[in-house]
N, C-alpha and C positions, 0 to 999 in steps of 0.2 A: 726125416731123410727119405728121399725117394730114390731107390736104387737105379731105376732107369734114367732119371735125370742126371745122377752122378756119372753113370756109365757113359751116357751120351756126351756129357761135358768133357770127360776124360778122353773119349775117342776124338772129339773135335780138337782138343789140345794136341793130341798125337798127330792129327792130320796136318798140323802146321809145319811138320818136319819136311824140309825141302829135299827133293830128290827121290822120295819114295814114289814108286809108280802105282802100286796096288795097295789098297787099304780094305779091310773088312772086319766086321764084328763077329763073323763066324770063322773060327780058325780052320785052316786047311793044313793037311800034312805037307811037309816040304817037297815030297816027290810029286805032289799034285799041283805044284806051282811052276809054270813054265819059265824058262830063263828070260823070256821077253817081258814077263810080269814083274821081274825083280829090279830093284829091291822091293820087297813086299812086307807089309806089316799087318798082323791080325791080332785083334784084342779078344781075349777070352776071360771068363770069370773063374777064379779059383775058389778058395774057401773063405768063409766069413766067421768071425767070432766076436763076442762082446768083451770089452775092457771096461770095467766099472770101478772108477776111483771111489774110495770110501766117501760116502756122503754126497755123491754126485750122480747125475744121470748117466746111464750107460752110454758108452761110445761103441760104435761098430768099427771093427778093423776088417776091411774087405781086401782080399788079395786078387789082383788082376794079373793075367799072364799075357805078355806081349810076345808074339811069335814073329821073329824077324828073319827073313830069308834074303840072301844076296847071291848074285851070280857074277862071276868075273871071268870072262873068257880071255882076258889079256895076260900080260906077263907078270903083273904085280901080285896076283893071287887074291882070293876073296877076303882074307882076314883083315887087310887094310881097310876095305870098304865096310866090313862088319864092325870094326872098331869105331869108325867114324859115325855110323848110325846108332850104335849103342850109346856113344857119348851124346848124340843128338836127342835120344829118348830121355836120358838122364837130365840133360839141360832143359828139355821141355817141361819136366815136372819138378825140377829142383829149384826153379826160381819163378816168381810171379811177375810177368812183364808189367802188370799194373803197378806193382810196388817197386820194381827195379827196371824201369823203362830203358835205361842206358846199358843194362847188362853189366853192371859194376860188381856183381857177385855179392850182394848183400846177405846171401844165405837164407833169404826168405823163400820157403817152399810154397808152391802154389796151393791155393785153396779152391781152385776151380771157380773163381768168382764168388767166393764166400759160401759155396755149397758144402764144403768139408773143412775139417781142421787142417789137414795136410795130405800131401801125396809124396811118397818117398820111394826110392829104389833100394830095397834091401839086398837084392842079389841079381847077378847076371850069370847065366850058364851059357857056354858057347863051345862049339866044336873046333873053333879056330881054323876053319877051312879044311878039315880032314875029309870032306866029301868031294874032293877034287876041285872043280870050278865053282862049287857051291859052298856057302857057309850058313850056319844056322845059329841063332841065339834065342834063348828064352829069358826074357827080362821080367822079373817079378816087380810089380808095383803094389805098395801097401797104402791103402787109403784109410784115413781115420775120420769118421763122421759121427755126428750126433744121431742117436736113435730117435 
């Protein structure tokens, strides 16, 4: 496994999400992202640990953190936009377009083109728009890869 190759592939997958204006691999604090840059998505790396099934080679579980910032100056509020993009992040990693080209929901998680065993979304934390016209989500992605 090459961590940079996996990270770059994951970032490219996230960049396919339509409507996001700003992407980055260096996370920025939400207050440092201008309203004109939103929706914005930044990918950071969290923790890593090994998972070793008995009698098998070790697998690495790598935690990535997706910082999602939206701004909605209109009347609907930012949580509606935030929910839509959280769903888009989950959709981007919860199915593999190569194995499910029609989007029929086969339940096949992405393997980032065979680089990893799977990518899953174990948790999403959100403020649900409690920052006024802004909303923030922290989406955790768990990648399982052979060491």
